[in-house]
C-alpha positions in Angstrom: -90.6 21.0 -111.2 -87.5 20.1 -109.6 -86.6 18.4 -106.4 -85.2 20.8 -103.7 -82.2 19.2 -102.3 -83.1 19.8 -98.6 -86.4 17.9 -99.3 -84.4 15.0 -101.0 -82.0 14.9 -98.3 -84.7 14.7 -95.9 -86.3 11.9 -98.0 -83.1 9.8 -98.1 -82.6 10.2 -94.4 -86.2 9.2 -93.8 -85.6 6.0 -96.2 -82.3 5.2 -94.6 -83.8 5.1 -91.1 -86.4 3.1 -92.2 -83.9 0.4 -93.7 -81.9 0.6 -90.3 -85.2 -0.2 -88.5 -85.9 -3.1 -90.9 -82.1 -4.5 -90.3 -83.0 -4.4 -86.5 -86.2 -6.0 -86.9 -84.3 -8.9 -88.9 -82.3 -9.3 -85.9 -85.2 -9.2 -83.6 -86.9 -11.9 -85.4 -84.0 -14.1 -85.7 -83.5 -13.8 -82.0 -87.1 -14.4 -81.1 -87.4 -11.1 -79.3 -91.2 -10.6 -79.4 -91.1 -7.6 -77.1 -88.2 -6.1 -79.5 -90.3 -6.9 -82.5 -93.2 -5.1 -81.0 -91.1 -2.0 -80.2 -89.6 -2.1 -83.8 -92.9 -2.4 -85.5 -94.1 0.8 -83.7 -91.0 2.7 -84.7 -91.6 1.3 -88.2 -94.8 2.8 -88.5 -93.7 6.5 -87.5 -90.8 5.8 -89.8 -93.3 4.9 -92.7 -95.3 7.9 -91.7 -92.2 10.4 -91.7 -91.2 8.6 -95.3 -94.3 9.2 -96.8 -94.3 12.7 -95.8 -90.7 13.3 -96.9 -92.0 11.6 -100.3 -95.0 14.1 -100.6 -92.7 17.0 -100.3 -90.6 16.1 -103.2 -93.4 16.3 -105.7 -92.0 13.9 -108.1 -91.1 10.4 -108.2 -87.8 9.8 -106.2 -86.9 6.6 -108.3 -85.7 8.8 -110.8 -82.6 9.2 -108.8 -80.5 6.2 -109.2 -79.2 6.2 -105.5 -82.7 6.6 -104.1 -84.1 4.1 -106.6 -81.5 1.7 -105.4 -82.3 2.2 -101.7 -86.0 2.0 -102.1 -85.6 -1.5 -103.8 -83.5 -2.6 -100.9 -86.0 -1.3 -98.4 -88.7 -2.9 -100.3 -86.6 -6.4 -100.2 -85.9 -6.2 -96.7 -89.5 -5.6 -96.0 -90.7 -8.7 -97.8 -88.0 -10.9 -96.2 -88.7 -9.8 -92.8 -92.5 -10.4 -93.5 -91.8 -13.9 -94.7 -89.3 -14.5 -91.8 -92.1 -13.1 -89.1 -94.6 -15.5 -90.7 -92.3 -18.2 -90.1 -91.8 -17.3 -86.5 -95.4 -17.0 -86.1 -96.1 -20.4 -87.6 -93.3 -22.0 -85.6 -94.7 -20.6 -82.5 -98.2 -21.7 -83.2 -97.1 -25.2 -84.0 -94.9 -25.5 -80.9 -98.0 -24.0 -78.7 -100.3 -26.5 -80.4 -98.0 -29.5 -79.6 -97.4 -28.6 -76.1 -98.6 -31.1 -73.8 -98.4 -33.9 -76.5 -95.8 -36.3 -76.4 -94.2 -36.7 -79.7 -94.6 -40.7 -80.4 -92.7 -42.6 -82.9 -95.0 -44.0 -85.7 -95.1 -47.7 -83.9 -96.1 -45.9 -80.4 -98.8 -44.1 -82.3 -100.2 -47.1 -83.8 -100.1 -48.9 -80.5 -101.7 -46.1 -78.8 -104.3 -46.1 -81.3 -104.9 -49.8 -81.1 -105.3 -49.9 -77.5 -107.1 -46.9 -77.2 -110.5 -46.9 -75.5 -112.1 -44.7 -78.3 -111.4 -47.5 -80.9 -113.2 -50.0 -78.6 -116.1 -51.8 -80.3 -118.4 -53.2 -77.9 -120.2 -55.3 -80.8 -116.9 -56.9 -81.5 -116.6 -60.8 -81.9 -113.8 -60.5 -79.3 -116.0 -59.4 -76.5 -116.3 -62.0 -74.1 
């Protein structure tokens, strides 16, 4: 069974569209534009649905074509990279949110704070007058 040229062209167009969305996602992640990232994720879902439909129309493995295989590899690598970048962004945002309201103290200041904190006060201490 051979691949119809129009089906293969549809597949390549869908794959290129998905690649372009991944590039846009990379830029949105770098710029930390959460609304843009969310919008792109919705578009990627639709793009992936179309891409899978296009693949099903082919009837055989598109990686047998060298140019399609290279493009598929690029798309997979972009997706991996974006997933890693997005995870780092989420981790940074979470760390930032967790540290809000806390004052970054130098180690000496942290020790002083701990030393004079009421939570470490021992009422049975020998220094209790």
